[in-house]
C-alpha positions as CSV (number, residue, x, y, z in Angstrom):
1,X,77.6,-16.0,-25.4
2,X,80.2,-13.3,-25.9
3,X,79.5,-9.8,-24.5
4,X,79.6,-8.3,-28.0
5,X,76.9,-10.6,-29.3
6,X,74.9,-10.1,-26.2
7,X,74.9,-6.4,-26.7
8,X,73.9,-6.8,-30.4
9,X,70.9,-9.1,-29.4
10,X,69.7,-6.4,-27.0
11,X,70.4,-3.4,-29.1
12,X,68.9,-4.5,-32.4
13,X,65.3,-5.2,-31.3
14,X,65.5,-2.0,-29.1
15,X,66.3,0.2,-32.1
16,X,63.5,-1.4,-34.2
17,X,61.1,-0.8,-31.3
18,X,62.1,2.8,-31.0
19,X,61.8,3.3,-34.8
20,X,58.3,1.7,-34.8
21,X,57.1,3.7,-31.8
22,X,57.9,6.9,-33.7
23,X,55.7,6.0,-36.7
24,X,52.9,8.4,-37.7
25,X,49.3,7.2,-37.5
26,X,49.2,6.7,-41.2
27,X,51.8,4.0,-41.3
28,X,50.8,0.5,-42.4
29,X,52.3,-2.9,-41.6
30,X,52.3,-6.3,-43.4
31,X,53.4,-9.6,-42.0
32,X,54.7,-12.2,-44.4
33,X,55.2,-15.9,-43.7
34,X,57.4,-18.1,-45.9
35,X,57.3,-21.9,-45.8
36,X,59.7,-24.4,-47.4
37,X,59.0,-27.5,-49.5
38,X,55.5,-29.0,-49.7
39,X,56.2,-32.5,-51.0
40,X,54.1,-35.5,-51.8
41,X,55.8,-38.8,-51.2
42,X,53.7,-41.9,-51.8
43,X,53.2,-42.5,-48.0
44,X,51.6,-39.1,-47.8
45,X,49.2,-39.9,-50.6
46,X,48.3,-43.2,-48.9
47,X,47.8,-41.4,-45.6
48,X,45.3,-39.0,-47.1
49,X,43.2,-41.5,-49.0
50,X,39.8,-42.7,-48.0
51,X,40.2,-46.3,-49.2
52,X,36.4,-46.8,-49.4
53,X,35.4,-43.7,-51.3
54,X,38.8,-43.2,-53.0
55,X,38.9,-39.5,-52.2
56,X,41.7,-37.6,-50.4
57,X,41.8,-35.2,-47.5
58,X,45.0,-33.5,-46.2
59,X,43.4,-31.1,-43.8
60,X,44.6,-32.9,-40.7
61,X,48.3,-32.3,-41.8
62,X,47.8,-28.6,-40.7
63,X,45.8,-29.1,-37.5
64,X,48.6,-28.0,-35.2
65,X,50.2,-25.3,-37.4
66,X,47.1,-23.6,-38.9
67,X,46.9,-21.0,-36.1
68,X,50.4,-19.9,-36.7
69,X,49.9,-19.6,-40.5
70,X,46.7,-17.6,-40.0
71,X,48.5,-15.0,-38.0
72,X,50.3,-13.8,-41.1
73,X,48.8,-11.3,-43.6
74,X,50.3,-13.3,-46.5
75,X,51.6,-16.9,-46.4
76,X,53.7,-18.2,-49.2
77,X,55.0,-21.8,-49.8
78,X,57.0,-23.8,-52.3
79,X,54.7,-26.4,-54.0
80,X,57.1,-29.2,-55.0
81,X,54.6,-31.5,-56.7
82,X,52.4,-31.5,-59.7
83,X,48.6,-31.7,-59.5
84,X,48.1,-33.5,-62.8
85,X,45.3,-35.9,-61.9
86,X,45.5,-39.7,-61.4
87,X,47.4,-41.9,-61.4
88,X,49.2,-40.4,-58.3
89,X,52.8,-41.0,-57.5
90,X,55.6,-40.0,-55.2
91,X,59.4,-39.8,-55.7
92,X,60.9,-39.5,-58.3
93,X,57.9,-38.3,-60.3
94,X,55.8,-36.3,-57.8
95,X,52.1,-36.1,-58.6
96,X,49.6,-35.5,-55.8
97,X,45.8,-35.2,-55.5
98,X,44.5,-31.6,-55.8
99,X,43.2,-32.1,-52.2
100,X,46.7,-31.3,-51.1
101,X,46.5,-27.8,-52.5
102,X,42.9,-27.4,-51.1
103,X,44.2,-28.3,-47.6
104,X,47.0,-25.7,-48.0
105,X,44.3,-23.1,-48.9
106,X,42.2,-24.1,-45.9
107,X,45.2,-23.8,-43.6
108,X,45.8,-20.2,-44.7
109,X,48.4,-20.5,-47.4
110,X,47.7,-17.7,-49.8
111,X,50.3,-18.1,-52.5
112,X,52.4,-20.9,-54.0
113,X,55.7,-20.7,-55.9
114,X,55.9,-23.5,-58.5
115,X,59.3,-23.2,-60.2
116,X,61.3,-26.1,-58.9
117,X,63.1,-29.2,-60.1
118,X,59.9,-31.3,-59.8
119,X,57.6,-28.9,-61.6
120,X,57.9,-30.8,-64.9
121,X,57.5,-34.3,-63.4
122,X,54.4,-34.8,-65.5
123,X,55.8,-32.8,-68.4
124,X,54.2,-29.7,-69.9
125,X,50.7,-30.9,-69.5
126,X,51.3,-31.5,-65.8
127,X,52.5,-27.9,-65.4
128,X,49.4,-26.6,-67.1
129,X,47.0,-28.8,-65.1
130,X,48.7,-27.7,-61.9
131,X,48.1,-24.1,-62.7
132,X,44.5,-24.8,-63.5
133,X,44.0,-26.5,-60.2
134,X,45.6,-23.6,-58.3
135,X,43.4,-21.1,-60.2
136,X,40.3,-23.1,-59.4
137,X,41.1,-23.0,-55.7
138,X,41.8,-19.2,-55.8
139,X,45.5,-19.8,-54.8
140,X,47.8,-17.1,-56.2
141,X,50.9,-18.6,-57.8
142,X,54.0,-17.8,-59.9
143,X,57.0,-19.5,-61.4
144,X,55.3,-21.6,-64.0
145,X,52.8,-20.5,-66.7
146,X,50.4,-22.1,-69.2
147,X,52.1,-20.1,-72.1
148,X,54.3,-17.1,-72.8
149,X,51.3,-14.9,-73.1
150,X,50.2,-15.6,-69.6
151,X,53.7,-14.9,-68.3
152,X,54.0,-11.6,-70.1
153,X,50.6,-10.6,-68.7
154,X,50.9,-11.8,-65.1
155,X,54.6,-11.6,-64.3
156,X,56.0,-10.3,-61.9
157,X,53.2,-11.4,-59.6
158,X,52.0,-8.4,-57.6
159,X,50.4,-8.9,-54.1
160,X,48.7,-5.9,-52.6
161,X,47.6,-5.8,-48.9
162,X,47.5,-3.2,-46.2
163,X,48.6,-0.5,-48.6
164,X,51.8,-2.3,-49.4
165,X,52.6,-3.8,-52.8
166,X,54.9,-6.8,-53.1
167,X,56.4,-8.2,-56.3
168,X,57.0,-12.0,-56.1
169,X,59.6,-13.6,-58.5
170,X,60.4,-17.3,-58.7
171,X,63.0,-19.4,-60.5
172,X,64.6,-22.9,-60.4
173,X,68.0,-24.1,-61.2
174,X,66.5,-26.8,-63.4
175,X,63.9,-29.5,-63.9
176,X,65.9,-32.8,-63.4
177,X,66.8,-32.9,-67.1
178,X,63.2,-32.8,-68.3
179,X,62.7,-30.5,-71.2
180,X,59.7,-28.2,-70.8
181,X,57.9,-28.1,-74.2
182,X,55.6,-25.4,-75.5
183,X,53.3,-24.0,-74.6
184,X,54.2,-24.3,-70.9
185,X,56.8,-22.0,-69.4
186,X,59.0,-22.4,-66.3
187,X,61.3,-19.8,-64.9
188,X,64.9,-20.9,-64.6
189,X,67.7,-19.1,-62.9
190,X,69.5,-16.7,-65.3
191,X,71.1,-13.5,-63.9
192,X,70.2,-11.2,-66.7
193,X,66.6,-12.4,-66.9
194,X,66.1,-11.9,-63.1
195,X,67.7,-8.5,-63.2
196,X,65.3,-7.4,-66.0
197,X,62.3,-8.9,-64.0
198,X,63.4,-6.9,-60.9
199,X,63.4,-3.8,-63.1
200,X,59.9,-4.6,-64.2
201,X,58.8,-5.0,-60.6
202,X,60.3,-1.6,-59.7
203,X,58.5,0.0,-62.8
204,X,55.2,-1.4,-61.4
205,X,55.9,0.5,-58.1
206,X,56.5,-2.5,-56.0
207,X,57.4,-1.5,-52.4
208,X,59.2,-4.8,-51.8
209,X,60.7,-7.2,-54.3
210,X,60.9,-10.9,-53.2
211,X,62.9,-13.4,-55.2
212,X,62.1,-17.1,-54.3
213,X,64.8,-19.4,-55.6
214,X,65.0,-23.1,-55.9
215,X,68.8,-23.5,-55.7
216,X,71.8,-24.8,-53.7
217,X,73.0,-28.3,-52.9
218,X,70.7,-31.0,-51.4
219,X,71.3,-31.9,-47.7
220,X,74.0,-29.3,-47.2
221,X,73.5,-26.9,-44.3
222,X,76.1,-24.4,-45.5
223,X,75.1,-22.3,-48.6
224,X,77.3,-22.8,-51.6
225,X,79.5,-20.1,-53.1
226,X,77.0,-19.8,-56.1
227,X,74.2,-19.0,-53.6
228,X,76.3,-16.3,-51.9
229,X,77.3,-14.8,-55.3
230,X,73.7,-14.8,-56.7
231,X,72.4,-13.2,-53.5
232,X,74.9,-10.4,-53.7
233,X,74.1,-9.8,-57.4
234,X,70.3,-9.8,-56.8
235,X,70.6,-7.4,-53.8
236,X,72.7,-5.1,-56.0
237,X,70.0,-5.2,-58.7
238,X,67.3,-4.2,-56.3
239,X,65.9,-7.3,-54.6
240,X,64.8,-6.8,-51.0
241,X,64.0,-10.4,-49.8
242,X,65.5,-13.6,-51.1
243,X,64.0,-16.9,-50.0
244,X,65.6,-20.3,-50.8
245,X,64.4,-23.9,-51.2
246,X,65.7,-27.2,-52.5
247,X,68.4,-28.3,-50.1
248,X,65.6,-30.0,-47.9
249,X,67.6,-28.9,-44.8
250,X,67.9,-25.6,-43.0
251,X,70.5,-23.0,-44.0
252,X,71.2,-19.6,-42.5
253,X,69.1,-16.4,-42.4
254,X,70.4,-12.9,-42.5
255,X,68.9,-9.5,-42.0
256,X,71.2,-6.6,-43.0
257,X,70.7,-2.9,-42.6
258,X,73.1,0.0,-43.2
259,X,73.3,3.8,-43.1
260,X,72.6,4.3,-46.8
261,X,69.8,1.7,-46.9
262,X,67.6,1.7,-43.8
263,X,65.0,-0.4,-45.7
264,X,66.9,-3.6,-45.0
265,X,67.6,-6.8,-46.9
266,X,66.7,-10.4,-45.9
267,X,68.3,-13.6,-47.2
268,X,66.9,-16.9,-46.2
269,X,69.1,-19.5,-47.9
270,X,67.0,-22.6,-47.3
271,X,63.8,-23.1,-45.3
272,X,64.1,-26.9,-45.4
273,X,61.1,-29.2,-45.7
274,X,57.6,-28.0,-44.6
275,X,55.9,-31.3,-45.2
276,X,57.4,-34.5,-46.6
277,X,58.2,-38.1,-45.8
278,X,61.9,-37.7,-45.9
279,X,63.4,-39.6,-43.0
280,X,66.9,-38.2,-42.3
281,X,66.9,-36.2,-39.1
282,X,67.7,-32.8,-40.7
283,X,65.0,-33.3,-43.4
284,X,62.2,-34.1,-40.9
285,X,61.6,-30.5,-40.3
286,X,62.2,-26.9,-41.4
287,X,61.5,-23.3,-40.6
288,X,58.8,-20.8,-41.4
289,X,60.4,-17.3,-41.8
290,X,58.2,-14.4,-40.6
291,X,59.0,-10.9,-42.0
292,X,57.3,-7.7,-41.0
293,X,57.2,-4.7,-43.3
294,X,56.2,-1.1,-42.3
295,X,55.3,1.6,-44.8
296,X,55.0,5.3,-44.0
297,X,54.3,7.5,-47.0
298,X,56.9,6.3,-49.5
299,X,59.3,5.0,-46.8
300,X,59.3,1.2,-46.6
301,X,61.3,-0.6,-43.9
302,X,61.7,-4.3,-43.0
303,X,61.1,-3.8,-39.3
304,X,61.3,-7.4,-38.1
305,X,62.4,-10.9,-39.2
306,X,62.2,-14.1,-37.2
307,X,61.3,-17.8,-37.6
308,X,59.4,-20.8,-36.2
309,X,61.0,-24.2,-36.3
310,X,58.6,-27.0,-37.5
311,X,58.6,-30.8,-37.4
312,X,56.8,-33.5,-39.3
313,X,55.2,-35.7,-36.6
314,X,54.2,-39.0,-38.2
315,X,52.6,-41.5,-35.7
316,X,50.8,-44.7,-36.6
317,X,47.0,-44.2,-36.1
318,X,44.5,-47.0,-36.8
319,X,47.2,-48.9,-38.7
320,X,48.0,-46.0,-40.9
321,X,50.9,-43.5,-40.9
322,X,49.7,-40.0,-40.3
323,X,51.4,-36.6,-41.0
324,X,51.2,-33.5,-38.9
325,X,53.3,-30.3,-39.1
326,X,53.8,-29.1,-35.6
327,X,55.5,-26.0,-34.2
328,X,58.5,-27.4,-32.3
329,X,58.6,-24.9,-29.5
330,X,55.0,-25.4,-28.5
331,X,55.6,-29.2,-28.1
332,X,59.2,-29.5,-27.0
333,X,58.2,-29.9,-23.4
334,X,55.1,-32.1,-24.1
335,X,56.4,-35.6,-24.2
336,X,52.9,-36.8,-23.4
337,X,51.7,-35.5,-26.8
338,X,53.7,-38.1,-28.7
339,X,52.6,-41.6,-29.1
340,X,56.1,-43.0,-28.6
341,X,59.3,-41.6,-27.1
342,X,61.3,-42.3,-30.2
343,X,59.5,-39.6,-32.2
344,X,59.7,-37.2,-29.3
345,X,63.4,-37.8,-29.0
346,X,64.0,-37.3,-32.7
347,X,62.1,-34.0,-32.6
348,X,64.2,-32.9,-29.7
349,X,67.4,-33.8,-31.6
350,X,66.2,-31.9,-34.6
351,X,65.4,-28.9,-32.5
352,X,68.8,-29.0,-30.8
353,X,70.7,-29.3,-34.1
354,X,68.7,-26.6,-35.8
355,X,69.0,-24.1,-32.9
356,X,72.8,-24.7,-32.9
357,X,73.1,-24.2,-36.6
358,X,70.9,-21.1,-36.8
359,X,72.2,-19.5,-33.6
360,X,75.7,-19.6,-34.9
361,X,75.0,-18.8,-38.5
362,X,72.0,-16.3,-38.5
363,X,72.4,-12.5,-38.4
364,X,69.7,-10.5,-36.7
365,X,67.0,-13.2,-37.2
366,X,65.9,-15.1,-34.1
367,X,63.5,-18.0,-33.2
368,X,60.0,-17.5,-32.0
369,X,59.5,-19.4,-28.8
370,X,56.1,-20.4,-27.3
371,X,55.9,-19.6,-23.5
372,X,52.7,-21.4,-22.9
373,X,50.3,-18.6,-23.9
374,X,52.1,-16.5,-26.5
375,X,54.9,-16.4,-29.0
376,X,58.0,-14.4,-28.0
377,X,61.4,-13.8,-29.6
378,X,64.2,-16.0,-28.2
379,X,67.2,-13.7,-28.1
């Protein structure tokens, strides 16, 4: 590590700490947690099925990560499947049991973004049925709508907690060539439209504007020029946080702060997969981005940003493949936890590659490391 970078790592958290210590008693804080792609390959559906009763249960998927999710005030994930009812299917036309969403709710996920390239896999009726399922479960959502009237009424989605108001916007680059027919609506990436939606969010007195984008090139760990260009455009128009999905692998995370805008801006280009059955090493895991916001009076500041690395552990139990999302740091030194050394070695390789990528690419955003009793920042 160079001396210059070492000084930066020490100075940045120190400045934030001093800033937070000087906050008046009336200040409020909000912790956000963002997760990447929640997918539903056919092996995941088979794993969740009770083959006698023909019902589905995904709760065990979150057994080892639920405590981390619960720590956040608001947890948001990308739901990259439809919930259109049987028959169920995996790639290329994703359609999962509603039990998947129910398990997400039970695990502490509060909100889903639904605009992605698989949102229309069961056409317009699938979009509408998915929305109805999320509504029935009490899961907030945005990005797709039953009709234009619903969009005009409920968009941008406002999330209020701890005295802080968030506006959540969501768009996708496309729907794999599937035309979305009336009455369903899906948000697609268009600069002028997003700029107008950011204006609407500001008019509704949002303290923080979040834009969750399904974009970029699959399996590429370096963001594309179009991702960089769109990020610059949206920040200029007033977005505060940009979260990316779709590449299915990790990409860089950046927190910027300057003299004329102490509030801060965060760009997370891709969180990778949260849960899937993709088998390439870099697709077997992802990251959860944790962002803390502090508000004092009308002054809103992004006071912290960090991330947890996660891995999909899939052992064979009772002749069936199981799926568990685990926090890598908590299990990286617990070889005994894994049923076979191959899976452990793969997680270690994923962890090594991910740390190398994000250590060299990230700016002011660091990994949360488990020390045996608590989570600490790894500078």
